[in-house]
Phi, psi and omega in degrees: 000130188287156178307319185288327178293314180300321185287323177301313181293314185299314180288345181287344172309308176309310178301315181299323184292323183291308176304324179282330179296314178292327189284323181301345177278348184234068179301333177295326179290319177298311180301322182277314185270333180251297185298319177253012173238262177310318183294325187297319172302312183292324171300313174299316186290317177301314181296319176292331181281312187250349191290324186278354176286124186302330181254170181280096172302323182294314180300319182289322181297316177303313179299318176297320178294323179289327181284329182287319180291317179300310181301311189298314178302321183293310187295320187263016181300326176287322189294328179303329180268317185278334180219061184303327177300305181285334176296310181300319176300317178301319182291316183291329177293314183293317178294330176295311174310304179296330176295316179298308182297325180295322177276331181288321188276338180196318198292342180298340173302339179299341194244013177287176176300137178304150191290323184298327175292315179292333177266352176065043179230162181293163175239015174228164183203158181267159177299322181296324170308305184296323177300312187290319177296315183301321180294317184293326174298318178299314177295324182284318174307309177300322175294311178298320183295319179293325177297322182286305194268329182067012179208111191298351185257000182269138172292140174290126172249106182296118185289341187266161175286167178296325186290321184290326180299312172311313186293323182281343182307321179301331180306324180291319170292328173300317176296311188294328184293345176303323179261337178231086190301323182292358177256023173284131181249095189275324178229114187290135174212068189235119187217157180285130180288141176281348173264022182322304188294313179292331181291328182280329175294334176275347175095019186247147171260353178177178177190157177257130173281110188283350188263343173233000180055035173265126174279122179259127183247134178288123181283356183258355182285160180298157187286340177301328178273349184305320182289327175277336174287309173303321175291328177296318184287329178290326169310309171309314183298324181284359177103009182258101187281324183294130186298327181287320176293324184290324181293317172301311178294320179301310180298321176299319182286332181283319177297325180275348183299141179291347183270145187277339179283325170300311177301326176295311178300311176302305183294323177287335171292317175303318175302311184304318173300317185286330172292317178307313192282331178292322185291329182283331177280313191207080181305328181286321177291324182297312174304318178296314181289323180303324182287352169273359186272144178299140178304318178307322181285330177291330173296324175292322177295315185294318177313314178294314179301316178298320182293316181288325181292333175292340177254004176304136181201165184291335175297333182292318175305317186294308193293309182296323172303310177303308181297315176310303181295331180292318187293312185296330184281344180243050167075007176259081195296330179282350182062210186290321189262079184255048185306315185296332181287323182295313175300316172309310185292314176294312180298312180290322175300308178283357164295320183283314187235087192297149183299000000 
């Protein structure tokens, strides 16, 4: 690649940033022409290209890219001192191309219409609405839990393998798509990450590779959490980049799933979000409703807490903080912990469609 072309590509990074900032002001345009247009073609192409391969192509590509970058830095370490200008242009050129691919292949979805607008529901709610909905979720979760265990104090143990849970995930979207046709998940590209251990230490249960559109699942997390985690990552594949929106759609897909274990995971996942929000709004009411939850459900919550606690380390704070700032820089003001918007979507959706 010639020096002039490299310089042009490197400088185009500034133009890209400016254009994206402008585009973020027109979510209707992004929704119509990218999220429901260009992206649909890109996603299907990626799924047909990589979905059939049994291992994570994206993880392999990341590995090769990491090796190449380390090798390049070593080979060019002297050049960094002697020819800093051209060294910097090379680095910015590579970053600019990656930035362009990242947005074209997936990340423009960060700037689409907020989900409450596309669903035509409210995005605010009163504490009384939250209390009523949380109570309904408790009754529903308790009923499903009792149906599975026949004992209020037993923790639910999922009888399927993690591979089976991955394969079963699209069935929830088949059901959900009866109401929302655009959520049809046609070509599966959902895989266990080969970097499950590092993911766990970083505090993440899965991620979407934007360059291959493969949904990556942490193979170490307990099976109880698999249904909602898999469904969450599929929501990202369908073009919902915001974590809170993917949480809402993922929980909905699990709750609509024909399998009772998926339903249990989905309802208790939604319940955990409502309980967290209620604790912030009304600690006394939270304490009152918490007593109504089956002990077995609390044991599943404790199972997850102990799992993540066993992998706690200083790097988790760094990686989660970095990702939180990344989300905020990409139009997600609430960052990772956007419980109130997830709850707003749940409360207002089920105001219109009672449990």
